[in-house]
C-alpha positions in Angstrom: 146.9 142.2 114.9 143.8 142.1 116.8 140.7 142.8 114.6 138.8 145.4 114.9 136.0 144.6 112.1 134.5 140.9 111.6 132.0 140.4 108.6 130.5 136.7 108.4 128.6 136.0 105.1 127.1 139.6 105.0 123.6 140.3 102.7 121.7 142.8 101.8 118.1 142.5 100.4 115.6 144.9 98.8 112.2 144.8 97.9 111.2 145.9 94.3 108.5 145.6 92.2 110.2 143.8 90.2 111.6 141.2 92.7 114.4 140.9 95.3 117.2 142.8 94.8 120.6 141.0 95.6 123.2 144.3 96.1 124.8 142.4 98.6 125.6 138.5 98.9 127.9 136.1 100.9 130.7 139.2 101.7 133.3 138.4 104.2 136.2 140.0 105.7 138.0 141.6 109.0 139.8 144.6 109.5 142.8 144.6 112.2 144.1 147.7 114.3 146.3 149.7 112.3 145.2 147.8 108.9 144.2 149.8 105.9 141.7 147.0 103.7 140.6 148.7 100.5 136.9 147.1 99.1 137.4 148.1 95.0 135.2 147.5 92.2 133.4 148.9 89.7 130.4 151.7 90.2 127.3 149.3 91.5 128.9 146.6 92.9 128.0 146.9 96.5 130.7 148.9 97.8 129.2 151.5 99.5 125.8 149.4 100.9 128.7 147.2 102.4 129.4 150.1 104.4 126.4 151.2 105.3 125.5 148.0 106.3 127.8 147.7 108.5 127.1 150.8 109.9 123.2 150.2 110.0 122.6 152.7 107.5 120.5 151.0 105.1 117.2 152.1 103.7 114.0 151.1 105.8 113.0 148.7 103.1 116.6 146.9 103.2 117.1 143.8 104.6 120.5 143.0 106.4 120.9 139.3 107.6 125.1 137.9 108.2 126.6 135.0 110.4 128.2 137.3 112.2 128.8 141.0 112.6 131.2 142.1 115.1 133.4 145.6 116.4 135.9 145.0 119.0 134.4 141.7 119.9 130.8 142.9 120.3 127.5 142.3 118.2 126.4 144.6 116.2 124.0 142.8 113.6 121.4 142.2 116.5 122.3 145.5 118.5 119.5 147.7 119.0 119.3 151.2 117.4 119.9 153.0 120.8 122.9 150.9 120.8 124.1 152.1 117.5 123.6 155.2 117.7 126.1 154.7 120.9 128.6 153.4 118.4 128.4 155.7 115.4 130.8 158.8 115.7 132.2 157.0 118.5 133.7 153.6 117.9 133.4 153.9 114.2 132.9 157.0 111.9 132.2 157.1 108.1 133.7 159.7 105.7 131.2 159.8 103.0 131.4 160.1 99.1 130.3 164.1 98.7 131.9 166.2 101.1 129.4 169.3 99.4 126.4 167.4 100.8 127.5 165.7 103.6 128.1 168.8 105.9 124.6 170.6 107.1 124.5 173.6 105.1 122.6 175.4 108.5 125.0 174.9 110.9 128.8 176.6 111.4 131.6 173.8 111.1 132.2 174.1 114.7 128.6 173.2 115.9 128.7 170.4 113.9 132.2 169.3 115.0 131.7 169.6 118.5 127.6 167.5 118.1 129.8 164.6 118.0 132.0 164.8 121.0 129.2 166.3 123.1 126.4 163.8 122.3 129.3 160.8 123.2 131.4 162.2 126.1 131.0 164.3 129.6 132.7 167.0 128.0 132.3 170.8 128.1 131.5 172.9 125.1 134.7 174.8 125.8 136.4 171.3 126.0 134.8 170.1 122.3 136.2 173.0 120.8 139.4 172.8 121.8 139.3 169.1 120.4 137.7 170.6 117.5 140.5 173.2 117.2 143.2 170.9 117.5 141.8 168.4 114.9 141.6 170.9 112.4 145.0 171.6 112.8 145.6 168.1 112.2 144.0 167.7 109.2 145.9 170.8 107.8 143.0 173.6 108.3 145.0 176.8 108.8 143.4 179.5 110.7 141.6 176.7 112.7 139.5 178.6 115.4 138.3 181.0 112.7 137.1 178.4 110.9 134.4 177.1 113.4 132.9 180.6 112.8 132.0 179.7 109.3 129.3 177.6 107.5 130.3 175.1 105.3 129.7 176.6 101.3 132.2 179.3 102.8 135.0 176.4 102.3 136.3 175.0 99.2 135.9 171.3 98.4 139.0 170.0 99.5 138.6 172.3 103.2 135.2 170.4 103.3 136.3 167.0 103.2 139.2 167.6 105.9 136.6 169.1 107.7 134.8 165.8 107.2 138.1 163.5 108.7 138.5 166.1 111.3 134.2 165.2 112.6 134.9 161.6 112.1 138.3 161.5 114.3 136.5 164.0 117.3 135.7 160.6 119.6 138.9 158.6 118.3 136.9 156.2 116.5 138.4 152.3 116.4 137.5 152.2 112.7 136.8 154.7 109.8 134.9 154.2 107.1 135.7 156.5 104.1 133.5 155.6 101.1 135.4 156.9 97.9 136.4 160.3 99.8 137.9 161.7 97.3 135.3 161.3 94.1 134.4 165.4 94.0 137.9 166.5 94.6 141.1 167.4 92.1 143.7 165.2 91.5 145.9 167.4 93.7 143.9 167.5 96.7 142.8 163.7 96.2 146.7 163.2 96.7 146.5 165.2 99.9 143.4 163.7 101.4 145.0 160.0 101.0 148.4 161.2 102.3 146.5 163.3 105.2 144.0 159.8 106.1 147.4 157.3 106.0 149.3 159.5 108.6 146.1 160.1 110.7 145.6 156.6 110.5 149.3 155.5 111.5 149.2 157.8 114.6 146.1 157.2 115.6 146.0 153.5 115.3 143.3 153.1 113.5 141.5 150.4 111.2 140.3 151.7 107.8 138.3 150.7 105.5 138.7 152.5 102.1 135.8 152.3 99.4 137.3 153.2 95.9 137.0 152.2 92.2 141.1 153.9 91.6 143.6 151.1 91.4 146.1 153.5 92.1 144.6 154.9 95.1 144.4 151.3 96.4 148.3 150.9 95.3 149.5 153.6 97.3 147.6 152.8 100.9 145.8 149.3 101.4 147.5 146.5 103.1 144.9 144.3 102.0 142.4 144.2 99.1 139.3 143.0 98.7 137.8 142.9 94.8 134.1 143.2 94.7 132.1 142.3 91.2 127.8 142.2 91.0 127.5 142.1 94.8 130.1 139.3 95.4 133.8 139.3 96.8 135.6 137.9 93.6 139.5 138.1 94.8 141.3 139.0 98.2 144.5 139.1 99.3 147.6 141.5 100.3 147.7 144.6 97.8 151.2 142.8 96.7 149.4 139.7 95.7 146.3 140.9 93.9 148.6 143.3 92.0 151.2 141.5 90.9 149.7 138.4 90.5 145.6 138.4 90.0 143.6 135.5 89.8 140.1 135.8 89.0 139.6 137.4 85.3 137.6 140.6 86.4 140.4 141.8 88.5 143.0 140.9 85.5 140.6 143.0 83.0 140.9 146.2 85.6 144.3 145.7 85.8 145.0 145.6 82.1 142.4 148.9 81.6 145.1 150.5 83.3 148.0 152.1 81.6 151.8 151.2 83.1 154.1 153.8 83.0 156.9 152.8 81.4 155.3 149.9 79.6 152.7 150.8 78.0 153.1 152.3 74.7 152.0 155.8 73.7 148.4 155.2 71.2 148.5 151.6 72.7 145.2 150.1 73.2 144.2 150.0 76.8 142.3 147.0 78.1 138.7 146.4 78.2 135.9 144.4 79.6 133.5 143.6 77.5 129.7 143.2 78.2 127.2 144.4 80.7 127.2 143.9 84.5 124.0 141.2 84.9 120.7 141.7 87.2 120.9 141.4 90.4 117.2 140.9 90.8 115.7 137.2 91.6 117.1 134.0 91.6 121.2 133.8 91.5 123.4 131.4 90.6 126.6 130.5 89.2 129.6 132.8 88.1 128.3 136.2 88.1 131.3 137.5 85.8 130.8 134.3 83.4 128.9 135.9 80.4 131.6 138.5 80.3 134.5 136.3 81.0 136.6 135.0 78.0 137.0 131.8 80.0 133.9 130.7 80.8 132.5 127.0 80.9 129.6 125.2 80.9 130.3 124.5 85.0 130.3 128.0 85.1 126.7 128.1 85.4 126.9 126.5 88.4 127.7 128.2 92.4 131.7 129.0 92.3 133.3 128.4 95.4 136.7 130.1 96.9 140.2 128.5 95.9 143.6 129.3 97.4 146.0 131.0 95.2 149.7 130.2 95.5 149.5 131.9 99.4 146.5 130.7 101.7 145.7 134.5 102.6 145.4 135.0 98.7 141.4 133.1 97.5 139.4 134.0 94.2 136.2 132.8 93.4 137.1 131.0 89.9 137.5 127.5 88.6 140.7 128.4 87.1 143.4 126.5 88.6 145.6 129.1 89.6 148.3 127.8 87.1 145.4 128.6 84.5 144.9 132.0 86.1 148.8 133.1 85.6 148.6 132.1 82.0 145.7 134.2 81.2 146.7 137.3 83.1 149.0 137.3 80.2 146.6 137.9 78.0 144.6 140.7 77.4 140.4 140.2 77.7 139.2 140.6 74.2 137.5 143.7 73.5 
């Protein structure tokens, strides 16, 4: 499996009046063709900023650094704005969180779909229109040709998100970044959108970076999982490894918060992670989860490196051995 995207030691720093904010630090992962990588963690852990850093869509004051950042082998860390403009929407596309606000209310659906293809490819307006109709049908929108004349406010939230997916596919990108694409949708529509993304990825053989805090979603679609906490990766492995044998106490805490059908007794208390996320302003050292961890020790105040679990492709950032983590996984993190 060839890697479409390679990210090595990515960091984002934002200067504030109170000091330097470090929302993303030392993030590394890769995505292969046809692979789904899920980036998970609670709100504010740096997932969306990681995606925006890859797309070079960060706020103007943000500072992006990395050892390397490549798309199909091309260095995009040092690419100029013109080159990034050529790549965005063409080689990589992004589905944003809110379908209600991601579409321009002043333009028709057809205008917005056709614009991407006309910008990146030498095609006629008729060819762009035909592809827009084809993709709208592909994402399950009926009467696709008539939809091109409609404005976003005339569509439901689920239809708008399908339009966003079709827009992302207009140029046939190698990589799609989906930033919590089901956040504003009801449960039934969420399932339809996730199934649609999975089917389209297989059909077009794209890489998919799916950002979410919903572990139920991850369990259904992920090949590999990256767990983030307070701007750092704390565990990464295949979906089976992370769900079956979670090793970092934070990952264990997340999984204990979820009821298990057939195992969780009705009325029983679910797990909870105590405490608050630490401030990411100023100098940061040590395990960022240590103030909330039931197994913290004095050595956790120093920087903590990754260690391998039972499988070499399953790693976690903790001082506890795999055997100690396995024992902890059977106990609840105290509330």
